N, C-alpha and C positions, 0 to 999 in steps of 0.2 A: 076101594081098589080097581074097580071097573070104570068109575068117573075119572081116576087118574089116567087109566090107559086110553079112555076116550080123549082126554084132553091131549094126551102126548101125540093122539093120531092126528088129532085136529091140527095141533102144532106143526106136526111133520105133513101135512098136507098145505096148509100155509107157507111153509118155508119152501115146499117143492114148487108151489102155484109161482111164489115171488121169484125163485131161482129160475124157473123156465120162462117166466117173462122178461126178466134180465137178459137171459141167454138168448130169446128172441129177439129182444131190441139190439143186442150187439151182433146178432148174425146180421141182422137187416142191415147195420151199419158199416159192413164191409164191402168193398168193392166188389165181389163176386155176387153179393146178395143184390146190390144194386144194380148188377147187371142180368141177373136171372129175372127180375120184374119185367125186362123186355125180352125175355124168353131166350138171352145170351148167356152161356156158359163160359166163364173164363177159366183158363187154365192156370196151372200154379204161379207159371213164369210170368203170364200177362196179370194176374193179381197183385203180385209183387212189385212189377213194374209201375203199376197204378199208384202203390202204396208208396212207392219212391217218388211220385211226383211226374211221372211220365204219363203221356197220352198213348192210349190204345185204340186201334180202329180196326176194324173188319168188315169186309163186304158179307152182306147176309144173302143167304138164298131167297130166291123170288119164284112162283109159279109161273108168271106169264114172261117170256123173255123180253117183254118191252118195259117191264120194272127193272129199277136198280134200287136197292137199299143197302144202307151203309150204317154201322154203329160205332158209337166212339163214347170213351170215358176217360176223365180226366180228376184227380184230386186237387183242391184248391185251399191253403191254408189259410182261408178268411171264415167268418161267420155267415150263414145264409142271408141274414137280414141285411148284412153289410153288402154283400154281392147282389141282392135284389135292389139296393138303390142303384147301383150301376144299370142292372137290366132296366130299370124303370125310366133312366133317363135314354127312353127310345132314340131320340136323334143322334145322340153320341154313341150309344151302344150297337146301334145298326151299322155304323160306317165298318168298313173293313177294308183292309188293302186293294182288294180285287173287287169292290163296288166302287164302279167309276162315278155313280151318280145316285142321289138319295133324296126322296122328298116326303115329307109325313102329309096326309089328307086332311084339312079341316072338317068340321060336322056344323053345315053341309060343306061339301067340297066346292073349292074354286078354282078358276083358272091359273091365279096366281102360285098355287099348290105345286104346279107342275111346271113353274118357270124354266125349271134347269132340264127338261126333258128334251131331246133333240133325237130324231130319226137319222140313221147314219145314212151317208151317202150311198153305200152298199144296198142297203135294205130300200132306200128311195128308188134307186133304179131298177131293182128287182120288183117292185110294185107294179111296174110297167107291164111286164108281163104275166102279171098275176091273175088267176082264173079258179073257180071251183076244182078242185082235185089237183091242181097243178100250182102252187104256191109256195114260196120259202118263207113267208111270214104267215102265221096262225092268225086267221081271221073267218068271221062268218063271211057267206057269199055276198051278202047285202053290203058289209063293208067294203068288199073288194070292188062291187059295182059303184059304190060311192066314191071310192078315190079315184076309178076310170073315169067317172063323170065330173070330177070335181078340179083336176090336174091337167094344166097344159105342160105336156113332158116335154117342149122345146124351152120352155120359159126358163130363164137364169135363176129363179127363185123358186124352182120346183120343190128341191129339198126341204124349203123354209115353210112351203105351203103344206106340204105332206107332214111336217112336223105339227104345224096349227091345227090339223086334221086330228092327229093322234091325240095331242092335249086335250081337245074338245072331247074324244071318245073315251080317254081314260077317266076325266072328270065323271062322264055318264056312266060308265061302269061301275063306279063307285056308289054314285048315287043310286043307281039302279039295284046293287047288291045290298045297300043298307036297307032298301024299301022291301025288297022282294026275296033277298037271300039266294040261294043255289039256283032258283028259277030264273034269273036273270044272267047267270055267268053264260058264258058265250057257247055257240056251237063253232067248232073249228071246222071250215070246209077247204083247208089246204088240201088235204089228203081225203080219202072216205070220211065223210062226215062223224063227228065226235062231239058229244056234249060233253063241255069241261067238268059239269056237276056229276055226271055218271062215273067218268073217269075217277074224279077225286073220293066218290062215294067207294069205288072199288079199292083205292089206296087206302082210306081210312079203316075199312074193315080188315085190312092185313095189320094194322097197329093193336097187337095184343095188348099193350101196356094201356092205353088209351080207354080201349074198350071193357076192360077188366078193372082197372086200377083207378081210371078217373073217368067214368061214364058219363059224368056232368058235363065235362067239355066234350068228349066225342059227340054228346048228344046236340051240345050247343053248336058246334060246328057244321053237324050235320043239319038241323032245323033252324040254324040262324035266319032271321033275327029273333025268333022265340025260343024260349027254354035258357034265357041267359041266368046262369047263377049269380048269387049274390057275392060281392066282393071280386069279381072279375075286372080286369083291366085291358081295354081293347086299344088298338091302333091299327088303321090302314097305311101301308106306306107302298110306293113305287120305288124300283130299282133299276139299275143295269149293271149287271155283273158279267165279270170277265171270267170264265169257266175254261180250264185249261183244256185246248185240244177241240174246243166248240168254237161257234160265233157266240158275241157279247148277247147276253139275255135281257131283255126289258119285260118287269113284271109288277104286277101288283099283287099285294100279300096283305093278309088278314092276321094280326098274330093277337094272341091271347093270354094273359097271366093270370093265374088263378091257385090258390092254396087250399086244397080240397080239405075241409073239416075232419074227415075221418082221417086223414093223413097229414097231422101237424108238423111233422119234421120234414115235409116235401113241398116243393111248388113247381107247378107244371107251365110250361112256356111252349103253346102250340101254335104253330105257322101253317097257315092254309093259303095256297095259291089260289089268286081269282083270274087271273089271267097272265098268260106268257108269249111273247111273241115268236118265239123259237122252239123246238125240241119238246117241250113239257106240255103233256095233256092235263097233267095233274102233278102236285108236289104237296107234301106233308114233312113238317119237322117238329119232333116232340123232343123238348130239351127239359130233363128231370133234374132239378135242384136239391140234393138229398144231403141232410145232416149227416155228417161221420161223427159218430159218439164213441169216442174211446177214453177209458178213464186214466186220469194224469195229464193227457194232453189237450192242449187248445182246441177250440171249436174250429171244425175245416167241414168242408163239404166235397160231394163228389157231382161233377156234371156229367150226366149221362144223357147220348144225344143219338135219336133214331130219324135218319133221314130217308124219305122215300120218292122216288119219282117214277111217273109213267110217261115214257117216251112215245112219240108218234111213230118211231121208226129205227129199230135197233139191230140192223142185220149183222151176224158173227163172221168173223173170217174175211177172207179176201184181203184184197190191197187196202180198202180203206177201214175195215174191221172198227166200225161206228161204235159198236156194244163196247169194245175193249177200251176205245179211247176215252168214252164217257165215263166208264167204270173207274180208270184209274183218276180221271181228272176228279170226280166227285169223292172218292176216297182221299186222295191226296189234298182236297180243300177242306175237308172234314180234319184231318191231321194238323193243318196249319191253322185252322179256327181254334182248336183246342189248345194248342202250343201257345196261340196268341192270348186265349183267356188266361192260361196257365202265368204268364208273365203280366198281365193285368192283374191277377189275385196277387202275386207277390208285391207288387208296386204299392197296392193297397195296403198290403200288411206292413210295409215298411215305412208308411207315413206316420 
């Protein structure tokens, strides 16, 4: 009798354990749970909107007024492996309606990688007045001096000469970064000096998700080129992006794709800014592609995005209200990007 009772207890314990595991798995596959991993609590209306295929975007609070953080989530009715094939086609996936130009860096980087890069006439003219502490382009003081010494400002081909210098420097940035990682990232002297690597580490520290749920990727971005996890896919690319209410931004970015072995239903795409010519001292995007598992429904996924930026200067209020313009532009851009991915997902499903 006692043996039977013990068997019943064991059976109950096994049943409870299995049921709890299923409950946790189901809970982890909801929009609210996917957002909570990023420290964001969705209300019932937002959760319902996501489950109905709408994109939900929020501006997140930050401790430093120079920082802007936005969060977004959308559900796509495609399996994760199918969507990741789209992501791994970097050259096409990274093209967006607001991305004016895009180029991928080969390994090693060569000048032909940046054939499409052009310094705008406005930026070229502004460089003439550029000096430490007073420059509209983010550069080290040594680069400002180099441009001043190399360019004949009265020449008709002044813009093309500056473009040639910029192309050479972009290739050098990438090769130095591949060799020395964060130590090679530029010091911005357009305002009081700021090390881009210090700004990035500060922004990375704010990403609760990366540091707690995907520490291998956080460490890799922090210590690159050391600490590369097995199974990582990397790409370094340059782009010029139009951001609403701001100047076009030329940047170099290191993107990493990784499926943590302890999170088999999740793939992380983390993008780290190496250089930007306007506004941003640092930028980090974390895209979390998570399986949505609902019994009786076809496989689908959540795209959960956390974008963080550290600006060089974001005064509040007044006639210009640069912070307000920047926040609105970045929020609207994320919403547009998620809506575009939703359309792409629908097109993939229809094939």
